[in-house]
C-alpha positions as CSV (number, residue, x, y, z in Angstrom):
1,X,60.5,26.5,-58.1
2,X,59.9,24.6,-61.3
3,X,60.8,20.9,-61.9
4,X,59.6,17.6,-60.5
5,X,58.1,17.2,-57.0
6,X,61.2,16.1,-55.4
7,X,63.1,19.2,-56.7
8,X,60.3,21.3,-55.4
9,X,60.4,19.8,-52.0
10,X,64.1,20.4,-51.8
11,X,63.6,23.9,-52.8
12,X,61.0,24.6,-50.2
13,X,63.3,23.1,-47.5
14,X,66.1,25.4,-48.8
15,X,63.9,28.4,-48.5
16,X,62.9,27.5,-44.9
17,X,66.6,27.1,-44.0
18,X,67.5,30.4,-45.6
19,X,64.8,32.5,-43.9
20,X,65.0,30.8,-40.4
21,X,67.6,33.1,-39.2
22,X,67.4,35.8,-41.8
23,X,66.3,39.4,-41.5
24,X,62.9,40.7,-42.4
25,X,64.4,42.3,-45.5
26,X,65.6,38.9,-46.8
27,X,62.1,37.4,-46.2
28,X,60.6,40.4,-48.2
29,X,63.0,39.9,-51.1
30,X,62.3,36.2,-51.4
31,X,58.5,36.8,-51.4
32,X,59.0,39.5,-54.1
33,X,61.0,36.8,-56.1
34,X,57.8,34.9,-56.5
35,X,58.2,31.9,-54.2
36,X,54.8,32.3,-52.3
37,X,52.6,31.0,-55.0
38,X,54.4,27.8,-55.8
39,X,54.6,27.1,-52.1
40,X,50.7,27.5,-51.8
41,X,50.2,25.1,-54.8
42,X,52.3,22.6,-52.9
43,X,50.0,22.7,-50.0
44,X,47.4,21.1,-52.3
45,X,49.6,18.1,-53.1
46,X,48.6,14.7,-51.8
47,X,52.3,14.1,-50.9
48,X,53.0,14.5,-47.2
49,X,56.6,15.8,-47.6
50,X,55.4,18.4,-50.1
51,X,52.8,19.7,-47.8
52,X,55.1,19.6,-44.8
53,X,58.0,21.4,-46.6
54,X,55.7,24.1,-48.0
55,X,54.0,24.7,-44.6
56,X,57.3,25.3,-42.9
57,X,58.7,27.5,-45.6
58,X,55.5,29.6,-45.7
59,X,55.5,29.8,-41.9
60,X,59.0,31.0,-41.8
61,X,58.4,33.6,-44.5
62,X,55.5,35.1,-42.5
63,X,57.2,35.3,-39.1
64,X,58.1,38.8,-38.1
65,X,57.1,40.2,-41.5
66,X,53.6,41.9,-41.8
67,X,54.0,42.4,-45.5
68,X,54.5,38.8,-46.3
69,X,51.6,37.7,-44.0
70,X,49.3,39.8,-46.1
71,X,50.9,38.6,-49.3
72,X,50.5,35.0,-48.4
73,X,46.8,35.4,-47.7
74,X,46.2,37.6,-50.7
75,X,47.8,34.8,-52.9
76,X,45.3,32.3,-51.6
77,X,46.8,30.4,-48.8
78,X,43.9,30.3,-46.5
79,X,41.6,27.7,-48.3
80,X,44.3,25.0,-48.5
81,X,45.4,25.7,-44.9
82,X,41.7,25.1,-43.8
83,X,41.7,21.9,-45.8
84,X,44.7,20.9,-43.9
85,X,42.9,21.6,-40.6
86,X,40.5,18.9,-41.5
87,X,43.1,16.2,-41.7
88,X,43.5,13.4,-39.2
89,X,47.2,13.8,-39.4
90,X,48.1,15.7,-36.2
91,X,51.4,17.0,-37.4
92,X,50.1,18.6,-40.7
93,X,46.9,19.8,-38.9
94,X,48.9,21.6,-36.2
95,X,51.5,23.1,-38.6
96,X,48.5,24.5,-40.5
97,X,47.1,25.9,-37.2
98,X,50.5,27.5,-36.4
99,X,50.5,29.1,-39.9
100,X,47.1,30.4,-39.5
101,X,48.1,31.8,-36.1
102,X,51.0,33.7,-37.6
103,X,48.9,35.0,-40.5
104,X,46.0,36.1,-38.2
105,X,48.3,38.5,-36.5
106,X,47.9,40.8,-39.4
107,X,44.8,43.0,-39.2
108,X,43.9,42.8,-42.9
109,X,43.9,39.0,-42.8
110,X,41.5,38.5,-40.0
111,X,38.1,38.9,-41.8
112,X,39.4,36.5,-44.5
113,X,40.4,33.8,-42.0
114,X,37.2,34.3,-40.1
115,X,35.1,33.9,-43.2
116,X,37.0,30.7,-44.3
117,X,35.4,28.3,-41.8
118,X,38.5,27.9,-39.8
119,X,36.9,28.6,-36.5
120,X,35.0,25.4,-35.9
121,X,38.1,23.3,-37.0
122,X,40.3,25.2,-34.5
123,X,37.7,24.5,-31.8
124,X,38.1,20.8,-32.6
125,X,41.9,21.2,-31.9
126,X,41.0,22.8,-28.4
127,X,39.4,19.5,-27.6
128,X,41.8,16.9,-29.3
129,X,45.1,18.6,-30.1
130,X,48.5,18.6,-28.5
131,X,49.3,21.2,-25.9
132,X,51.0,23.4,-28.4
133,X,48.2,22.9,-30.8
134,X,45.6,24.0,-28.2
135,X,47.7,27.1,-27.3
136,X,47.8,28.0,-31.1
137,X,44.1,27.4,-31.5
138,X,43.1,29.6,-28.5
139,X,45.5,32.3,-29.8
140,X,44.0,32.3,-33.3
141,X,40.5,32.5,-31.9
142,X,41.6,35.3,-29.6
143,X,43.1,37.2,-32.6
144,X,39.9,36.8,-34.7
145,X,37.6,37.8,-31.8
146,X,39.0,41.4,-31.9
147,X,36.5,42.0,-34.9
148,X,32.9,42.0,-33.9
149,X,31.7,40.1,-37.1
150,X,34.0,37.3,-36.2
151,X,32.3,36.3,-32.9
152,X,29.6,34.3,-34.3
153,X,31.7,31.7,-36.0
154,X,33.5,31.1,-32.7
155,X,30.0,30.6,-30.8
156,X,28.8,28.5,-33.7
157,X,32.0,26.4,-33.3
158,X,31.0,25.5,-29.7
159,X,34.2,27.0,-28.3
160,X,32.8,27.5,-24.7
161,X,33.0,24.0,-23.3
162,X,36.6,23.2,-24.4
163,X,37.7,26.7,-23.3
164,X,36.2,26.0,-19.8
165,X,38.0,22.7,-19.7
166,X,41.3,24.2,-20.7
167,X,40.8,27.0,-18.2
168,X,40.3,24.3,-15.5
169,X,43.5,22.6,-16.3
170,X,45.9,25.6,-16.8
171,X,47.5,27.9,-14.3
172,X,45.0,30.7,-13.8
173,X,47.6,33.5,-13.9
174,X,49.1,32.3,-17.2
175,X,49.0,34.1,-20.5
176,X,47.1,31.2,-21.8
177,X,44.3,31.8,-19.1
178,X,44.3,35.4,-20.0
179,X,43.4,34.6,-23.7
180,X,40.9,31.9,-22.7
181,X,39.0,34.3,-20.3
182,X,39.1,37.0,-22.8
183,X,37.3,34.8,-25.3
184,X,34.9,33.6,-22.6
185,X,34.1,37.2,-21.7
186,X,33.3,37.9,-25.4
187,X,31.2,34.8,-25.7
188,X,29.3,35.6,-22.5
189,X,27.9,38.7,-24.3
190,X,25.6,36.4,-26.5
191,X,22.7,34.2,-25.2
192,X,24.3,31.2,-26.8
193,X,27.5,31.8,-25.0
194,X,25.8,32.3,-21.6
195,X,23.8,29.2,-21.9
196,X,27.0,27.2,-22.9
197,X,29.0,28.6,-19.9
198,X,26.1,27.5,-17.6
199,X,25.7,24.1,-19.2
200,X,29.5,23.4,-19.2
201,X,30.5,21.2,-16.2
202,X,31.9,23.6,-13.7
203,X,31.7,26.5,-16.0
204,X,30.7,29.3,-13.5
205,X,32.9,27.7,-10.8
206,X,36.0,27.9,-13.1
207,X,35.3,31.6,-13.6
208,X,34.9,32.1,-9.9
209,X,38.2,30.4,-9.3
210,X,39.9,32.6,-12.0
211,X,38.6,35.6,-10.2
212,X,40.3,34.2,-6.9
213,X,43.7,33.0,-8.5
214,X,44.1,34.7,-11.9
215,X,46.4,37.4,-13.1
216,X,45.2,41.1,-13.3
217,X,44.1,40.5,-16.8
218,X,42.4,37.1,-16.4
219,X,40.6,38.2,-13.3
220,X,39.3,41.3,-15.2
221,X,38.0,39.1,-18.0
222,X,36.6,36.4,-15.5
223,X,34.5,39.0,-13.5
224,X,33.4,40.5,-16.7
225,X,32.0,37.2,-17.9
226,X,30.2,36.7,-14.5
227,X,28.9,40.3,-14.7
228,X,27.6,39.7,-18.2
229,X,25.7,36.6,-16.9
230,X,24.2,38.5,-14.0
231,X,23.3,41.5,-16.1
232,X,21.5,39.4,-18.6
233,X,19.2,37.8,-16.1
234,X,19.8,38.3,-12.3
235,X,17.1,35.9,-11.2
236,X,18.7,33.1,-13.3
237,X,22.3,33.6,-12.6
238,X,22.6,35.3,-9.2
239,X,22.1,32.1,-7.2
240,X,24.4,30.0,-9.5
241,X,27.2,32.5,-8.9
242,X,26.5,32.7,-5.1
243,X,26.5,29.0,-4.8
244,X,30.0,28.8,-6.2
245,X,31.3,31.1,-3.4
246,X,32.1,34.1,-5.4
247,X,31.7,36.8,-2.7
248,X,35.3,36.5,-1.1
249,X,37.1,36.6,-4.4
250,X,34.9,39.6,-5.6
251,X,35.6,41.5,-2.4
252,X,39.3,40.9,-2.7
253,X,39.1,42.2,-6.3
254,X,37.5,45.5,-5.3
255,X,40.9,46.1,-3.5
256,X,43.5,44.2,-5.6
257,X,42.2,44.3,-9.2
258,X,42.7,46.7,-12.1
259,X,40.4,49.8,-12.0
260,X,38.1,48.1,-14.5
261,X,38.1,44.8,-12.5
262,X,37.4,46.7,-9.2
263,X,34.4,48.6,-10.8
264,X,33.1,45.3,-12.2
265,X,33.5,43.5,-8.9
266,X,31.6,46.2,-7.0
267,X,28.8,46.2,-9.6
268,X,28.6,42.4,-9.5
269,X,28.5,42.5,-5.7
270,X,25.6,44.9,-5.9
271,X,23.7,42.7,-8.3
272,X,24.2,39.7,-6.1
273,X,22.9,41.4,-3.0
274,X,20.4,43.7,-4.5
275,X,17.0,41.9,-4.2
276,X,14.4,41.6,-1.5
277,X,14.2,37.8,-2.0
278,X,17.8,37.2,-1.6
279,X,19.1,35.5,1.6
280,X,21.4,38.3,2.4
281,X,24.7,37.8,4.4
282,X,24.5,38.8,8.0
283,X,26.5,41.9,9.0
284,X,28.8,39.8,11.2
285,X,29.6,37.2,8.4
286,X,30.2,40.0,5.9
287,X,32.5,41.9,8.3
288,X,34.4,38.8,9.0
289,X,34.9,38.0,5.3
290,X,36.0,41.6,4.5
291,X,38.3,41.7,7.5
292,X,40.0,38.4,6.5
293,X,40.5,39.7,2.9
294,X,41.9,43.0,4.2
295,X,44.3,41.1,6.5
296,X,45.7,39.2,3.5
297,X,45.9,42.3,1.3
298,X,47.3,44.9,3.6
299,X,48.4,43.0,6.6
300,X,46.9,42.8,10.1
301,X,48.2,46.3,11.0
302,X,46.0,48.0,8.4
303,X,43.3,45.3,8.1
304,X,40.8,47.2,10.3
305,X,41.1,50.4,8.3
306,X,40.8,48.7,4.9
307,X,37.8,46.7,6.1
308,X,36.1,49.7,7.4
309,X,36.6,51.5,4.0
310,X,35.3,48.5,2.0
311,X,32.2,48.2,4.1
312,X,31.6,51.9,4.0
313,X,31.9,51.8,0.2
314,X,29.5,48.9,0.0
315,X,27.0,50.6,2.2
316,X,27.2,53.8,0.3
317,X,26.6,52.1,-3.0
318,X,23.7,50.2,-1.5
319,X,22.2,53.5,-0.3
320,X,22.8,55.1,-3.8
321,X,21.0,52.2,-5.4
322,X,18.1,52.3,-3.0
323,X,17.7,56.1,-3.7
324,X,17.8,55.4,-7.5
325,X,15.1,52.8,-7.0
326,X,12.8,55.2,-5.0
327,X,13.3,58.0,-7.6
328,X,12.5,55.5,-10.4
329,X,9.3,54.4,-8.7
330,X,8.3,58.0,-8.0
331,X,8.9,58.9,-11.7
332,X,6.9,56.0,-12.9
333,X,3.9,57.3,-10.8
334,X,4.1,60.7,-12.5
335,X,1.4,61.4,-15.2
336,X,3.0,60.9,-18.7
337,X,1.7,64.2,-20.0
338,X,1.5,67.4,-18.0
339,X,-1.0,70.0,-19.1
340,X,0.7,73.1,-20.3
341,X,-0.3,76.4,-18.5
């Protein structure tokens, strides 16, 4: 790819055309021929066409080829891609996000991308990008979040508020919602994340609505986020969750959810009810809610049996918790050191 800029742009476009419908083997051969480094140099050009052509060529070289993904990052593509994320030009910025998305699918690339400062810039796309740009940004952040050390840049990037807004707008059972709720669950494990969820307009309500209307995966993550809030400080979050009408959705989830979601929903219900100061639901109201959910889940013929089983399970868990508290209090009254005989 030597020659003047016009020749280089044409060469980059030819590479893109060649690899668009080619096999992974052809992509590997082109990478081995040394085309990656010149394409990365073109990303630094002030010329729009040069950047655009090189972005598309690199993107197509990386698609469905793990070896090329790693080669492109090793060759130094991440810093210039991050610089492109800073541009006001939406087309180049979102092509850079799409490229980073493809590269972030390779495990060895994740720490490098996370350390590059890309996360806060991707969060900006969550707020101001196109629909496809937002989808790509959420997916990149989701990919990076699989490594524990990569969580803090996402929190620092103030991802919670735009994620809540996107979750409000999208279909709760979509793949997009699954990635958004997975990120929110991860972020709910930090104090910064929990505060941001509470401070976001409709943050807890949006999670409650996802518990009610989401897919199996998104409901599991949404109830996980609510449970994380309540676990961190019951006194602070219990009333906030109850106020948003979480009980019916949680009761339904104890029947319809994945095994993990069912367990989380039962635990959260216990936390929401387990306090002397709480204004507990009367038995008749609770029975009516459970019966209504059981009717929708199993039909009117089996509703009574399902409702009875659910209520028995809740009573049993409540009794177990009460016994555990009694045992704990008894243990705390026992002298710390027992004289030996």
